[in-house]
N, C-alpha and C positions, 0 to 999 in steps of 0.2 A: 503396456500402458496406453491410453487413449487420451484425446484431449478432453473427453468429458470427464476424466478424473483430474483435469487441470494441471497435471505434471508435464506441461509443455511450455516451452518460451515461445512468446510472441502471440499474436491473435489466435483466437479460437475459429475454428471454420464455421461459417455461417451466423457469426455475431458480429455486426457492424459495430463500430465506434458509435457511440451515442446511444445504444440499445439500453432501455429503461427496463429494470426487473422490479416487481412489485414486492419481492423479499429476498431475504439471504438464501431461502430454499430454492427458489428460482434461478438466483444467480449461481448456486452452486449445482443445479441440475444441468445448467448450460455450459458448466466447467469454466466459467470465467474466473471465479474465485470460490473454491469449494469448502473453505473454512466458515461454519456457520457462526461461529462466535468470535475466532482470532481474526485479527487485521491482518496478519502476514501469512502467506502459503508458501512454503519454500522447503528445501532440503539444505542440510548443513554442508553438503558437499558439492551439489550442483548449483545453488543459489537459490533466488526468491522467483518465484512464478507469477505471484500477484499480490498486491496490498489492497485494502479497503480502507479509504480515509473517510473517517466519520467524527464523533464526537468524543472519541476515546481519551485522548490526551491534550491537555492544554498547551503543551510545547510544538504541536503540530502547526505549521504555518502554510498556508496554501496560496500561492500567487498565480495560481491557473498552469502555466508553462514550467513553473519550478515549485517544488513542494520541499519543505522541510518536514520529515517524518520521523517520529520517535518510534524506537522499538517497542516491545512487549516486556511486561514485568514490572513487579515494584508496586503494585496497586492493591489496596484492601477489596473487599466485597462491595464497597460502596464506590469505587472508581477512585479513590484518593491515593495520590503517590504517597507512599510510607517507607520506601527504600530504593536503593540504587538498582538500575537495570543490570543485567549481565551480558557481556558480549558473547559468552559462550552458550547462552540459551538458543536452542535450535532454530526458532524464527529469526533471532536477531543474527546469529551466526550466517543464516540464509543471505540477509542483506549485506552484510560485510563480504562475503563471497561476491554477490553480484556486483559489488563496487570494483572488485578485480577483474571479474571476467567481463564486463559490460553487457552482459545478455539482457535483452529487453524484459521489462516488468509490466504486467498488465495492472493499470490503475482503475479501481472502482471508486467513485465517490456517493456516499450515503447522503441522504437529507440530513441538513444542517441548516437551521436559519441564519447562524453566525458566519456562514461561508457562501459568498456570493458566486462561487464556482460549483456550488452542489446543487443537486436537482432539488425541487420543491417537495418531492416524496419519491420513496424507493431508492433503487441504488441504480446508477448510471456507469456503464463501462465507456471509460474516457481515453482508452488507447495505451500506447505503449511509451515507457519512460526508462531511461536508464539511471542507474545509482552512480552520480557523478562523484560523490564523496560519501566517506563513511568515517565516524569518528566518536568518542566519548565525549560529553559536554555536561557542564552542570545545568540543569533543568531551572525552571522558574521557582521551584519548592527546593532548590538547593541539592538534590539527588543527582547523581551521574545518570546521564541518559544516553541510550545509543542512538545516535543522531544521523539521519541520512538525507542528503540532497539529492532530490530525483529531478531530471529534467526531460521534458517532453521529446521524443523523438519526432522530427518534422518529417512526416510521411508523405504529405500532399504538396510540398513546395511551399508551405506557409505554417506559421502556428496556429493552433486552434484558438488560443486566447490572445487577443491583440492588447 
């Protein structure tokens, strides 16, 4: 396993926080977030390596240093939530494991006009977060959602977002 496969916890060597990538392909080639479609890269036994926060789910809430992130699943081809998410799905299970192990998760933000913390274009590596809480909750559409609270790890003695 190499860091370029993304199967590592923590930073990817040679990729500083704040690095902008023009595409998911470039992001994957750097090993920061290797899933080209999915928002969660992880292992159901080891935990999550990275997440990509974008426009995928209306229940996501980004407050900069704290993120409420919903898991994957339950959407139709148009991105409409039509069923409950499963905590046993591999990617969701990875984040539940991360809540137990407290291993760092790389966070990438994709361009999103509705999010002040997102880059104006492309994808930005925004550093390491820890999954502070993981639970099943009712989402905005009434379906059960795997819901994760991630908190930024204060690496430089202060928070990135004030």
